[in-house]
Backbone bond lengths (Angstrom), bond angles and torsions (degrees), N, CA, C in turn:
res aa  C-N    CA-C-N  psi(-1)  N-CA   C-N-CA  omega(-1)  CA-C   N-CA-C  phi
1 P - - - 1.442 - - 1.574 107.53 -
2 I 1.353 112.18 149.48 1.469 118.79 177.34 1.480 113.70 -79.53
3 A 1.294 120.06 130.41 1.505 123.89 -174.81 1.565 109.59 -60.33
4 P 1.234 121.52 144.44 1.449 125.73 179.14 1.546 108.36 -60.12
5 P 1.335 119.46 149.11 1.412 123.85 177.14 1.543 111.64 -62.41
6 L 1.263 116.30 151.24 1.494 120.50 176.22 1.506 109.00 -76.92
7 C 1.328 119.05 136.84 1.435 123.55 -173.53 1.474 110.71 -127.39
8 S 1.362 116.42 149.07 1.421 114.57 177.37 1.439 113.07 -84.64
9 T 1.372 117.37 -175.59 1.477 120.30 -176.89 1.620 109.28 -73.69
10 S 1.370 115.40 -5.76 1.394 113.34 174.86 1.523 116.00 -79.60
11 C 1.378 116.39 -0.78 1.415 122.90 176.78 1.483 112.23 -60.62
12 N 1.265 121.10 140.54 1.442 126.31 171.71 1.448 108.86 -118.31
13 M 1.410 113.36 104.40 1.347 119.91 -166.27 1.656 108.79 -109.15
14 A 1.254 117.93 132.75 1.456 124.02 168.80 1.494 106.76 -119.18
15 F 1.346 117.74 96.61 1.433 120.20 -162.52 1.502 109.35 -148.34
16 S 1.425 112.89 138.07 1.509 118.79 163.37 1.531 101.33 -133.84
17 R 1.297 114.56 -178.32 1.533 116.48 176.81 1.583 110.01 -63.52
18 F 1.376 118.17 -22.58 1.426 121.33 -179.98 1.529 113.57 -78.74
19 S 1.359 117.95 -14.73 1.366 123.14 -166.20 1.576 113.14 -71.75
20 T 1.261 119.74 146.99 1.429 121.84 177.17 1.457 114.52 -120.75
21 A 1.356 119.20 -5.17 1.471 120.08 174.38 1.512 115.64 -123.33
22 V 1.215 117.97 145.38 1.455 122.09 -177.71 1.587 107.42 -128.00
23 L 1.245 122.07 136.70 1.385 129.10 172.34 1.399 112.20 -108.68
24 C 1.417 125.04 116.13 1.393 113.84 -165.67 1.629 101.66 -159.66
25 T 1.448 113.61 132.78 1.345 118.87 169.05 1.542 110.50 -85.41
26 L 1.361 118.19 109.72 1.356 119.28 -176.88 1.566 115.30 -78.40
27 V 1.276 113.33 140.62 1.383 123.19 178.23 1.385 111.81 -134.03
28 A 1.411 120.40 119.05 1.394 123.06 -171.60 1.565 105.90 -80.15
29 T 1.179 118.78 94.26 1.488 123.54 -174.65 1.490 109.41 -155.23
30 S 1.293 119.45 162.72 1.368 124.00 174.28 1.592 107.97 -82.72
31 R 1.277 120.91 161.60 1.406 124.76 -175.51 1.492 112.06 -142.28
32 A 1.252 115.52 158.87 1.426 122.68 178.88 1.620 103.00 -110.64
33 D 1.358 113.40 107.36 1.408 117.14 178.00 1.533 106.87 -148.72
34 C 1.340 118.37 -156.14 1.384 122.44 178.84 1.554 120.74 -89.64
35 S 1.437 113.00 5.06 1.391 116.34 174.71 1.463 120.03 -63.23
36 N 1.306 123.85 142.69 1.435 125.21 178.04 1.509 109.34 -151.87
37 A 1.260 117.71 -163.46 1.449 122.28 -175.98 1.525 116.30 -62.74
38 Q 1.394 109.96 -32.57 1.382 116.50 177.14 1.450 122.36 -98.66
39 W 1.359 118.69 -22.51 1.410 122.32 -177.62 1.619 110.59 -131.33
40 T 1.242 117.32 151.16 1.443 125.16 175.26 1.478 112.34 -119.77
41 Q 1.305 123.53 125.21 1.327 127.38 177.09 1.658 111.65 -85.15
42 A 1.343 112.70 129.77 1.490 118.22 -162.78 1.542 112.22 -79.83
43 Y 1.306 117.83 -36.73 1.387 123.37 -169.71 1.580 112.57 -164.59
44 S 1.295 117.28 168.40 1.527 123.14 -179.69 1.504 114.44 50.88
45 P 1.327 115.13 60.13 1.546 111.29 -175.99 1.560 115.45 -64.69
46 E 1.318 114.60 -8.99 1.577 115.48 178.29 1.474 111.30 -78.31
47 V 1.296 121.37 -6.78 1.494 120.46 -176.09 1.518 110.58 -101.87
48 C 1.288 118.08 1.70 1.609 118.11 -179.58 1.426 106.65 -137.79
49 H 1.407 112.97 138.19 1.367 120.30 171.69 1.504 110.69 -146.17
50 P 1.446 115.86 141.94 1.518 115.36 -176.02 1.483 110.54 -82.30
51 E 1.345 114.43 148.83 1.529 121.34 170.80 1.614 102.45 -130.36
52 G 1.266 113.78 96.07 1.475 118.96 -171.44 1.585 110.27 59.08
53 P 1.377 113.80 -126.08 1.508 113.09 -179.72 1.485 113.22 -84.98
54 T 1.268 119.97 10.75 1.394 123.85 -172.72 1.558 112.73 -107.89
55 A 1.350 119.55 129.42 1.504 121.05 172.64 1.539 109.83 -96.17
56 I 1.229 117.04 122.31 1.538 125.50 -179.53 1.532 104.12 -97.47
57 V 1.289 115.82 117.99 1.517 122.64 173.39 1.425 113.13 -110.23
58 K 1.361 118.94 136.48 1.412 120.19 -178.35 1.522 112.14 -118.65
59 C 1.319 107.20 148.67 1.487 114.97 169.19 1.614 104.72 -108.28
60 L 1.338 110.83 113.40 1.551 111.55 -164.28 1.487 109.44 -82.64
61 G 1.272 120.43 -27.68 1.586 122.74 -179.20 1.450 115.38 -150.66
62 R 1.264 114.20 -177.37 1.464 121.25 -175.58 1.516 117.83 -88.03
63 S 1.331 113.05 38.42 1.484 115.90 171.78 1.581 105.52 -142.42
64 G 1.263 110.93 154.80 1.476 120.23 -174.23 1.519 113.80 -58.74
65 E 1.392 119.14 -34.13 1.426 118.08 -179.43 1.475 113.70 -75.65
66 Q 1.356 118.64 -12.26 1.481 121.62 175.89 1.570 109.54 -96.54
67 C 1.208 120.64 8.25 1.452 116.49 -165.47 1.650 109.00 -120.80
68 G 1.357 111.69 109.73 1.396 113.87 159.91 1.575 116.01 89.16
69 T 1.282 114.75 -178.36 1.506 125.88 178.61 1.468 107.74 -162.02
70 R 1.369 117.16 171.11 1.367 125.55 176.71 1.502 114.87 -117.82
71 M 1.326 121.99 140.72 1.568 122.50 170.45 1.454 108.95 -117.91
72 E 1.272 118.08 147.12 1.386 123.80 172.98 1.530 116.31 -130.60
73 S 1.261 118.14 142.99 1.433 123.50 -177.26 1.625 111.08 -66.75
74 N 1.312 113.98 141.96 1.503 114.83 -176.62 1.455 112.45 -78.20
75 S 1.319 119.04 -16.11 1.410 125.47 179.68 1.432 113.86 -118.05
76 R 1.373 120.27 157.14 1.372 125.80 178.45 1.507 110.60 -96.77
77 V 1.344 118.85 150.70 1.442 123.39 -172.00 1.570 108.83 -136.57
78 G 1.304 119.14 165.77 1.365 126.20 -178.12 1.525 109.70 -139.05
79 P 1.336 114.55 -139.08 1.546 116.42 -175.50 1.546 111.66 -52.89
80 G 1.296 116.43 149.98 1.398 122.96 177.07 1.588 110.79 130.99
81 L 1.365 112.05 -173.35 1.487 119.14 -178.66 1.455 110.37 -101.24
82 H 1.349 111.87 125.31 1.540 118.44 -173.96 1.496 109.15 -124.86
83 S 1.320 119.44 120.71 1.470 119.08 -169.35 1.528 111.01 -140.59
84 V 1.253 114.79 152.24 1.575 127.72 171.47 1.508 107.28 -134.94
85 S 1.365 120.08 135.76 1.429 123.94 169.29 1.555 108.97 -90.63
86 I 1.276 114.95 130.18 1.483 122.24 -174.32 1.507 112.91 -131.59
87 K 1.322 116.60 135.46 1.463 128.88 165.20 1.478 103.97 -102.21
88 A 1.288 124.53 103.90 1.444 122.51 -171.18 1.517 112.05 -80.77
89 A 1.342 113.89 153.25 1.455 122.28 174.58 1.545 112.70 -67.85
90 P 1.394 118.85 138.47 1.361 120.29 -173.62 1.532 119.01 -91.78
91 G 1.269 113.89 153.28 1.546 116.53 168.64 1.602 115.12 96.48
92 P 1.383 115.36 168.23 1.396 119.00 179.95 1.583 115.89 -58.24
93 G 1.262 117.18 146.90 1.438 122.78 165.42 1.478 115.19 89.93
94 V 1.387 119.78 -4.37 1.464 122.62 -176.10 1.547 112.32 -124.18
95 V 1.211 118.35 141.85 1.458 126.52 -177.42 1.442 113.96 -133.26
96 S 1.401 113.26 132.08 1.515 120.99 179.33 1.503 103.71 -107.76
97 T 1.198 118.04 133.49 1.556 120.96 -172.69 1.421 117.07 -130.71
98 F 1.299 122.40 143.38 1.412 128.31 158.82 1.584 107.73 -123.36
99 Y 1.339 113.64 129.74 1.508 116.84 -177.13 1.482 109.07 -148.83
100 M 1.230 117.35 161.86 1.492 128.67 168.10 1.431 114.03 -120.90
101 S 1.315 121.60 142.31 1.408 119.20 -174.44 1.504 106.14 -148.88
102 T 1.319 119.99 160.90 1.423 132.03 172.55 1.616 111.59 -97.41
103 N 1.275 117.81 -10.95 1.446 114.70 -165.91 1.595 115.86 -121.82
104 G 1.286 118.30 18.26 1.417 119.61 176.72 1.503 112.94 100.69
105 G 1.407 117.08 2.18 1.468 121.88 168.49 1.554 112.37 86.78
106 L 1.296 119.09 12.10 1.473 123.15 179.22 1.520 109.13 -118.20
107 Y 1.332 111.06 135.59 1.531 118.22 174.10 1.421 115.46 -70.18
108 D 1.297 120.82 122.19 1.401 125.54 -172.90 1.594 105.39 -81.70
109 K 1.372 114.25 95.99 1.336 117.71 -178.54 1.537 115.22 -68.84
110 S 1.355 116.27 -15.41 1.485 120.41 176.43 1.479 109.98 -76.84
111 C 1.344 118.42 -22.21 1.416 123.78 -177.34 1.542 111.00 55.00
112 T 1.248 115.13 49.37 1.454 122.09 -178.28 1.509 114.63 -125.30
113 H 1.408 116.63 -16.09 1.385 122.79 -176.07 1.621 110.96 -115.97
114 P 1.239 120.77 105.48 1.455 120.67 -172.28 1.604 110.79 -63.72
115 W 1.292 113.41 144.23 1.474 121.52 178.21 1.513 106.33 -155.56
116 V 1.340 110.81 166.86 1.461 121.74 176.03 1.488 108.57 -121.34
117 E 1.289 120.65 137.12 1.512 125.93 -174.62 1.523 107.04 -148.76
118 L 1.333 113.18 137.51 1.508 121.08 174.73 1.531 106.18 -118.10
119 D 1.316 118.81 136.39 1.461 120.51 -170.31 1.544 113.80 -135.29
120 F 1.384 111.86 141.19 1.479 119.64 159.97 1.555 99.01 -115.41
121 E 1.297 120.11 123.54 1.450 122.07 172.14 1.527 104.93 -117.31
122 I 1.308 116.44 106.56 1.510 122.59 -171.91 1.526 105.08 -98.86
123 M 1.326 118.75 100.62 1.475 124.27 -178.55 1.558 110.74 -86.97
124 G 1.301 115.19 127.85 1.484 121.34 172.35 1.560 109.99 -57.71
125 N 1.161 119.10 -33.07 1.457 126.96 -174.52 1.623 111.72 -68.53
126 Q 1.400 112.25 -18.26 1.454 117.39 178.40 1.505 115.57 -111.62
127 A 1.351 113.68 16.38 1.483 121.76 179.78 1.504 108.77 -84.98
128 G 1.316 115.40 142.63 1.403 121.06 178.93 1.586 109.90 -178.18
129 A 1.327 117.77 -166.92 1.448 117.88 178.04 1.542 109.74 -59.06
130 T 1.304 120.43 -34.91 1.479 123.64 156.78 1.495 107.09 -115.94
131 S 1.327 116.40 147.79 1.553 119.84 -172.10 1.552 103.66 -130.29
132 K 1.439 111.07 139.35 1.385 115.73 173.73 1.477 108.65 -96.27
133 I 1.388 121.45 143.44 1.317 130.01 -177.57 1.540 112.32 -125.99
134 W 1.278 114.98 126.09 1.559 117.76 -179.43 1.532 107.27 -81.08
135 T 1.336 116.52 122.29 1.516 122.60 168.36 1.458 108.51 -111.80
136 N 1.285 117.08 151.11 1.441 125.50 -176.42 1.501 110.48 -150.93
137 M 1.403 111.76 150.16 1.433 119.22 164.63 1.511 105.23 -131.91
138 L 1.410 112.47 110.86 1.519 117.77 -177.51 1.522 101.15 -99.99
139 R 1.292 110.73 146.64 1.543 120.61 -175.68 1.466 107.22 -159.25
140 G 1.415 112.85 168.55 1.477 119.49 -175.53 1.557 110.96 56.99
141 T 1.393 113.79 -130.00 1.426 119.06 179.33 1.486 109.95 -113.65
142 C 1.368 119.38 82.15 1.372 125.22 174.43 1.642 112.07 75.45
143 Q 1.312 114.64 25.49 1.442 118.48 178.73 1.480 107.12 -90.96
144 E 1.430 112.78 120.45 1.428 119.86 -170.68 1.554 110.58 -102.88
145 N 1.296 116.93 139.64 1.435 122.13 174.82 1.575 106.65 -126.19
146 W 1.392 115.05 74.11 1.408 117.46 -171.42 1.526 111.41 -95.06
147 K 1.383 116.89 160.07 1.408 121.81 175.48 1.601 106.22 -161.17
148 W 1.336 111.28 139.03 1.517 116.92 174.04 1.613 107.79 -81.77
149 I 1.189 115.47 137.39 1.522 120.93 162.29 1.524 110.88 -118.04
150 T 1.258 115.48 154.26 1.508 121.80 -170.58 1.515 103.52 -121.30
151 V 1.370 118.80 127.20 1.472 124.39 176.91 1.536 105.99 -115.99
152 P 1.388 112.90 152.00 1.453 121.34 -172.19 1.580 112.50 -86.31
153 F 1.220 116.89 44.17 1.445 117.63 -175.78 1.617 109.01 -160.77
154 D 1.303 117.25 163.18 1.451 122.30 177.99 1.520 107.89 -84.89
155 V 1.317 122.81 109.49 1.474 121.88 -175.05 1.512 115.11 -63.52
156 S 1.289 120.01 -10.89 1.456 122.84 -178.96 1.461 113.79 -98.98
157 K 1.347 119.66 -0.40 1.406 121.19 -175.10 1.464 117.94 -99.70
158 D 1.382 116.06 -15.59 1.425 118.68 -178.34 1.539 108.55 -165.45
159 Y 1.328 111.61 172.61 1.598 114.79 178.25 1.493 113.68 -75.79
160 H 1.285 115.40 137.10 1.453 121.47 170.70 1.506 108.55 -138.20
161 T 1.305 117.08 148.52 1.503 124.19 -173.66 1.476 112.25 -98.83
162 Y 1.398 114.49 119.88 1.398 123.43 -175.03 1.528 106.45 -108.94
163 A 1.283 119.14 128.11 1.444 124.88 -170.20 1.484 113.40 -137.39
164 F 1.409 118.32 145.63 1.348 125.05 166.93 1.515 107.81 -108.87
165 E 1.322 117.04 133.08 1.518 120.53 171.81 1.571 107.44 -109.12
166 I 1.296 115.45 114.41 1.478 120.05 -175.04 1.478 104.77 -105.99
167 T 1.277 119.20 121.43 1.417 125.53 162.78 1.559 112.62 -119.09
168 A 1.303 115.76 175.07 1.348 119.89 -175.86 1.657 110.28 -64.50
169 D 1.280 115.20 -24.23 1.401 119.23 -172.87 1.564 118.90 -111.12
170 S 1.399 110.98 -11.78 1.411 115.96 -171.61 1.566 113.29 -157.89
171 I 1.321 116.56 155.89 1.460 122.52 172.11 1.540 106.99 -118.80
172 S 1.296 117.61 130.30 1.444 120.57 171.99 1.484 114.26 -121.57
173 W 1.287 116.45 148.24 1.531 125.76 178.54 1.480 103.38 -112.05
174 L 1.320 111.92 120.46 1.430 125.18 176.08 1.435 116.10 -113.13
175 V 1.389 122.19 147.96 1.471 125.69 173.36 1.535 104.28 -136.37
176 D 1.351 109.37 118.87 1.533 114.84 -178.59 1.464 113.24 58.02
177 G 1.312 118.25 34.50 1.494 122.82 175.90 1.531 110.59 88.21
178 V 1.337 122.06 -9.38 1.407 123.07 -175.61 1.548 110.22 -95.88
179 V 1.336 121.25 126.99 1.396 124.79 -179.36 1.531 107.26 -77.61
180 Y 1.344 116.17 122.77 1.470 122.16 -179.30 1.506 113.50 -108.33
181 R 1.314 115.71 -19.88 1.470 125.15 178.92 1.415 113.01 -152.90
182 T 1.366 119.05 138.93 1.404 121.12 168.01 1.550 111.02 -139.44
183 V 1.255 115.40 134.98 1.451 122.47 179.25 1.502 111.89 -121.00
184 S 1.341 117.66 128.44 1.498 120.25 173.00 1.425 112.12 -72.82
185 T 1.336 115.63 134.72 1.517 119.56 179.07 1.530 114.14 -85.01
186 K 1.293 117.33 -1.08 1.490 118.71 -168.98 1.523 111.93 -72.78
187 D 1.369 114.77 -22.79 1.493 119.00 176.60 1.516 111.40 -88.71
188 F 1.269 122.12 -3.45 1.517 126.99 -175.90 1.528 106.69 -126.58
189 P 1.427 117.25 87.75 1.471 119.15 -174.33 1.568 111.71 -57.90
190 D 1.355 122.89 -33.26 1.392 120.15 -177.46 1.573 110.66 -72.36
191 V 1.315 115.15 -38.34 1.487 116.70 177.82 1.562 113.52 -68.01
192 H 1.384 108.46 -38.25 1.569 115.91 177.81 1.520 104.76 -62.88
193 A 1.256 124.25 -43.25 1.447 120.37 -177.16 1.521 112.62 -70.32
194 A 1.224 114.65 -34.75 1.573 119.84 178.39 1.501 108.97 -66.54
195 A 1.327 115.16 -38.96 1.475 120.22 -173.27 1.498 109.91 -69.84
196 K 1.297 119.32 -21.01 1.411 119.42 -175.40 1.554 112.66 -92.81
197 Q 1.230 117.89 -11.06 1.426 120.03 -175.02 1.537 113.74 -96.47
198 S 1.344 115.27 141.84 1.492 117.85 -171.32 1.551 113.27 -74.01
199 D 1.348 119.19 -8.07 1.492 117.05 -174.04 1.499 107.79 -142.69
200 S 1.359 117.42 37.25 1.518 117.30 176.57 1.549 113.74 -74.46
201 F 1.306 117.73 -36.10 1.452 119.43 -165.37 1.622 113.31 -113.02
202 R 1.277 112.67 149.40 1.433 119.12 159.24 1.606 106.06 -109.13
203 K 1.350 109.74 153.53 1.468 118.24 173.85 1.493 109.75 -96.38
204 Y 1.398 113.29 146.55 1.454 115.73 -176.89 1.593 100.53 -140.49
205 A 1.415 109.35 147.94 1.432 122.76 169.49 1.656 110.52 -131.07
206 S 1.252 115.88 135.00 1.439 114.53 -176.47 1.465 111.93 -150.33
207 V 1.364 120.17 161.19 1.410 127.72 161.63 1.519 106.51 -123.34
208 W 1.253 115.51 139.68 1.525 118.56 171.92 1.550 104.89 -156.21
209 G 1.398 111.33 163.29 1.487 116.80 -176.17 1.530 107.22 -149.26
210 K 1.345 112.06 165.55 1.469 122.33 176.30 1.484 107.98 -140.08
211 S 1.476 112.92 143.79 1.440 121.99 175.04 1.547 105.14 -104.35
212 S 1.337 114.51 170.41 1.384 117.28 -179.65 1.477 117.94 -60.83
213 G 1.373 109.76 -23.28 1.512 120.17 178.92 1.543 113.66 -87.86
214 D 1.226 118.08 -6.37 1.417 120.45 179.60 1.532 113.88 -89.44
215 A 1.322 124.78 148.35 1.355 123.79 -179.55 1.606 111.28 -60.24
216 G 1.228 115.78 138.37 1.480 120.09 -175.74 1.558 111.82 -67.15
217 E 1.334 117.24 157.04 1.393 122.61 -177.23 1.610 105.77 -127.48
218 G 1.340 115.33 138.32 1.512 118.66 169.68 1.454 109.35 84.90
219 I 1.320 112.54 -179.10 1.571 119.36 -177.78 1.480 109.32 -75.12
220 P 1.273 123.55 167.79 1.437 128.32 -171.26 1.550 108.76 -60.99
221 A 1.335 121.53 -39.69 1.528 121.58 -178.80 1.527 107.82 -64.23
222 F 1.297 118.03 -35.56 1.522 118.38 179.94 1.501 110.34 -73.36
223 R 1.322 119.34 -45.73 1.561 120.17 178.25 1.475 111.77 -61.02
224 N 1.337 118.62 -38.37 1.459 119.89 -179.42 1.533 111.57 -65.97
225 A 1.311 119.54 -40.76 1.413 125.03 179.91 1.450 110.78 -71.05
226 L 1.330 122.32 -28.30 1.491 123.08 -171.46 1.575 109.15 -70.30
227 G 1.360 117.64 -41.76 1.463 115.09 -167.75 1.467 114.59 78.78
228 A 1.312 120.23 -170.43 1.419 125.42 -175.54 1.568 111.86 -132.15
229 L 1.282 119.82 142.50 1.405 128.18 -179.74 1.599 111.82 -56.36
230 D 1.369 112.21 -38.54 1.496 115.00 -176.20 1.452 112.76 -75.85
231 S 1.269 121.04 -3.06 1.507 125.76 170.15 1.538 113.60 -104.68
232 N 1.369 112.94 6.26 1.459 118.87 -178.70 1.475 107.20 -83.81
233 T 1.387 119.17 118.81 1.427 122.71 -172.64 1.522 112.00 -94.47
234 N 1.300 118.67 0.84 1.416 121.94 -179.82 1.566 107.69 -75.73
235 A 1.374 117.07 153.02 1.445 123.38 -179.82 1.552 110.40 -64.02
236 F 1.242 120.29 136.74 1.526 122.58 175.52 1.451 106.20 -101.17
237 P 1.422 115.65 150.16 1.457 121.80 5.70 1.536 108.61 -80.34
238 L 1.396 108.61 152.97 1.448 123.34 175.08 1.608 99.89 -79.99
239 S 1.426 110.52 159.78 1.437 117.50 175.58 1.491 110.48 -143.57
240 A 1.298 112.09 141.97 1.520 120.64 174.19 1.584 101.57 -124.23
241 A 1.357 118.14 150.21 1.444 122.28 -179.25 1.549 105.74 -128.41
242 F 1.435 111.59 141.00 1.486 117.31 -177.64 1.563 103.33 -131.53
243 R 1.356 111.63 128.13 1.472 117.23 169.44 1.523 106.06 -108.24
244 M 1.325 117.28 107.27 1.358 127.43 -169.35 1.541 109.93 -76.13
245 Q 1.346 118.86 131.78 1.461 121.81 179.92 1.545 108.83 -92.68
């Protein structure tokens, strides 16, 4: 896929990883954001800044259009272990994500173009002494294979390493080196084919959010677990931090 155009801070973005439309005033200029040799920031440069090897992503206010951005790897990858260390944004309505996709990183709401996607969706609303994390394997045309995993820590308090291990026969979801979920690819021909190729996937990291007035995203179980930004009692801006591997 072609990388999104570079936009100035005058861009008005209403975007999550599910979005398919961008409204933007394009300005042909350089920008200070979290893009580097390995990663490109897709939009809203004003909400991300680097601190050494860490990308700090902000959710500026209690509406989806003020919340977050998406970064994508500049190269494609295949089998192997792929990881990012994340300190997730806290509270209802905000999600910090690491995922891998074959289709440019956007959810095809038309459900007409097959793709394969592997997800960690780390919801601030599910953070606590133990935290639930939404994992998913999307395939075909919007066919979801989701599962909650539970980790013994608060995902918003410190950095933890989230990884996908891709082999020809299986996909595993790991947190801090521990395998929490494994799926055989043998029953999913499209996933099996993608897992064997050296350049099937790009890696993505993002922060996005939804208020009670924004259109809902995902299946009902996901929407119910997410909560809403306008009920988030944490001080804004919220921040998530990513240490890219």
